[in-house]
N, C-alpha and C positions, 0 to 999 in steps of 0.2 A: 695632671697636677694632683688630682684626687689620690691617685695611687702613690705618689711621692709622699704626701702628707701622712697617708695611712701607714706606709712602710716605716717612716721615721717614728711615728707615734707608737706603733706596735713594738718597735725595737726598744723603746724607752720604758714602757710601763710593765707592771707586774701582772696585770690582767688584760692581755691583748684582745680577748674576746669582747671586752666592753668598749673597744674603740669603734666609734662611728664617725664617718666623714661624709658630709653632704656638700655637694658642689652646686651652686646656683650661678648659672652663666647668663650674663647680659650681653649687649652688643659690644661694649668696650671693656667691661670689667667682669671679674669672677669673684664670687664670695665663697669661701670655703669655711664650713662650720665643723669644728673638731670637738667631739664629745668623748670624754674618758670617765672611768670610774672616779668617784670622789676621792678615794685614797691615792689615786695616781695624778691628781692635778698638779701637785708640787713637782713631780718628775717631768711633766710636760712643760711647765713654766720655767723651772730652774731657779737658781739663786739670782735674785735681782732681775728675773725675766730673761736671762741670757739665752736659754734654750728656745723659748718662744720667739725671741728676736731672730735667732738663727734660722728657725723654721720659716719665718716670714721673709727673711733675706733670700733663702733658697727658692721659695716660690715666686718672689718678685723677679729674680733673675730668669727663671724659667718662663714666666709670663711675658717678660720683655722681649723674648725671642718671637713670641706670637703677636706682639704689639698690643698687649692688653694689660690692665691693672689688676692686681689681685689683693684681696683682703682676707686674712686668716683670723677667724674668731674662735677662741677657745671657750667653750660653753660647759656648764654643769649639766 
């Protein structure tokens, strides 16, 4: 799941080297923290949060196959 979020984020931003993805795995849930350069925040979030919502939807679908919950947090 970490690789999926990292791939999507690197494809969207102008500064792909600044993308950092951290995965914290629990028994039933996974927390994915996505950090990008401040200038690229808008590109990852998108208009009215549509891109961020799409990223969350893709990760939830992938996590459902494994029987887990996933939370994607976009941090500065």
